[in-house]
C-alpha positions in Angstrom: 34.4 -7.7 13.6 37.8 -8.5 15.1 37.1 -6.2 18.1 33.7 -8.0 18.7 35.5 -11.4 18.8 38.2 -10.0 21.1 35.5 -8.6 23.4 33.8 -12.0 23.5 37.0 -13.8 24.2 38.0 -11.4 27.0 34.5 -11.8 28.5 34.8 -15.6 28.4 38.3 -15.5 30.0 37.0 -13.2 32.7 34.0 -15.5 33.4 36.4 -18.5 33.5 38.6 -16.6 36.0 35.7 -15.8 38.2 34.4 -19.4 38.2 37.9 -20.7 38.9 38.2 -18.2 41.9 34.9 -19.3 43.3 35.7 -23.0 43.0 39.2 -22.4 44.5 37.7 -20.4 47.4 35.1 -23.1 48.0 37.8 -25.8 48.1 40.1 -23.7 50.3 37.3 -22.9 52.6 36.5 -26.6 53.0 39.9 -27.1 54.6 39.1 -24.5 57.4 38.5 -25.2 61.1 34.7 -24.9 60.8 34.3 -27.9 58.4 37.0 -30.2 59.8 35.8 -33.6 60.7 35.2 -34.1 64.4 37.6 -36.3 66.3 36.3 -38.2 69.3 38.6 -38.4 72.3 37.9 -41.4 74.5 36.9 -40.5 78.0 36.3 -42.1 81.4 32.6 -42.8 82.3 31.3 -43.4 85.8 28.4 -45.9 85.5 26.4 -47.4 88.4 24.5 -50.6 87.9 22.1 -52.0 90.5 20.8 -55.5 90.8 17.0 -55.4 91.2 14.7 -58.3 92.3 11.6 -58.4 90.2 9.9 -61.7 91.0 11.5 -63.5 93.9 10.3 -66.1 96.4 10.3 -63.6 99.2 7.4 -61.8 97.4 5.0 -64.8 97.6 3.1 -63.2 100.6 2.9 -59.8 98.8 1.7 -61.3 95.5 -0.3 -64.5 96.2 -0.2 -65.6 92.6 3.6 -66.2 93.0 3.1 -69.1 95.4 1.8 -71.3 92.6 4.4 -69.9 90.1 7.3 -70.9 92.4 5.9 -74.3 93.3 7.4 -77.4 91.7 6.2 -77.5 88.1 5.2 -73.7 88.2 6.5 -71.3 85.6 9.2 -70.0 87.9 10.1 -73.4 89.4 13.8 -73.2 90.3 14.1 -69.6 89.0 13.9 -66.1 90.3 13.6 -63.0 88.1 16.2 -60.3 88.7 17.4 -57.4 86.5 20.2 -55.0 86.1 19.2 -51.4 86.3 19.9 -49.8 83.9 20.0 -52.9 81.6 21.3 -51.0 78.5 24.6 -49.1 78.7 25.9 -47.0 75.8 29.5 -45.9 75.5 32.1 -45.3 72.7 34.9 -47.6 71.7 38.0 -46.6 73.6 36.1 -45.3 76.6 37.1 -46.5 80.1 34.1 -47.4 82.2 34.4 -47.2 86.0 31.6 -49.4 87.2 30.0 -49.2 90.6 27.8 -52.2 91.1 25.3 -52.2 93.9 23.8 -55.5 95.1 21.4 -54.5 98.0 20.0 -58.0 98.6 21.5 -61.1 100.0 21.6 -63.1 96.7 24.9 -63.4 94.9 25.0 -62.1 91.3 27.6 -61.5 88.6 28.1 -59.1 85.7 29.5 -60.9 82.7 30.5 -59.6 79.2 32.3 -61.7 76.7 35.7 -60.6 77.9 34.9 -59.3 81.4 33.3 -60.8 84.6 32.7 -59.4 88.0 31.4 -61.3 91.0 28.7 -59.3 92.9 28.4 -60.5 96.5 25.2 -59.9 98.4 24.7 -56.6 100.2 27.9 -55.1 98.9 29.1 -52.3 96.6 31.7 -53.6 94.1 33.9 -51.4 91.9 35.5 -52.5 88.6 37.1 -50.9 85.5 36.6 -51.9 81.9 38.0 -50.4 78.7 35.8 -50.8 75.6 37.7 -52.0 72.6 35.5 -52.6 69.5 32.1 -51.2 68.4 29.2 -53.6 68.7 26.3 -54.7 70.9 27.5 -57.1 73.7 25.3 -59.3 75.9 25.5 -58.7 79.6 24.3 -61.5 81.9 24.4 -62.8 85.4 25.9 -66.3 85.3 23.9 -67.6 88.3 21.9 -70.4 86.6 18.6 -69.7 88.4 18.8 -66.1 87.3 19.1 -66.9 83.6 17.9 -66.0 81.0 16.0 -63.1 82.6 18.9 -61.2 84.2 20.5 -59.8 81.1 21.2 -56.6 79.3 23.4 -55.1 76.7 26.4 -52.9 76.3 26.2 -50.8 73.2 29.7 -49.7 72.1 29.5 -47.0 69.4 32.2 -46.3 66.8 34.1 -43.1 67.4 33.0 -42.1 63.9 29.4 -41.9 65.1 30.3 -39.1 67.5 30.2 -35.4 66.9 32.5 -33.0 68.8 31.3 -29.8 70.3 33.1 -27.2 72.3 33.1 -29.4 75.4 33.9 -32.5 73.4 31.2 -34.6 75.1 28.0 -34.0 73.1 27.1 -37.0 70.9 24.8 -37.9 68.1 22.9 -40.2 70.6 22.5 -40.0 74.4 25.2 -41.9 76.2 25.3 -43.5 79.6 27.2 -41.2 81.9 
């Protein structure tokens, strides 16, 4: 009887030792390179933004319906419709953006964020640099009164925690503006 209890006790101790080794191996393996949390390294992104006329007075002969729209009292009285292309830019907090703004027409525009503004003279290419600081969605607009509220967009700044590293360090969980 005593030997049966000893055998049972030895078996239980062996089982505990195996379980402990498996748990320890699992915990130790979790500290390895393959399961380490990815770390995003801020980078410099080259972004080109173009001002685009959508509905402007010069198009009245091309689109006859615009003549009435641009008349006094028309839906576009005192306004013209322009856009930024692209109008949504996605980056990561800490990234440096090297903007190239192309304004191919003669109207003056601007590119305005809450803490950044660039004048965009007509028929010019303008370069500017901006460093993103905090995650969030920020309104982009042109501050020319006759271009508001239509000429707008958004800067989406992702948290570095939303990013996943790969071998080249640039693949993300979501597509980014390049």
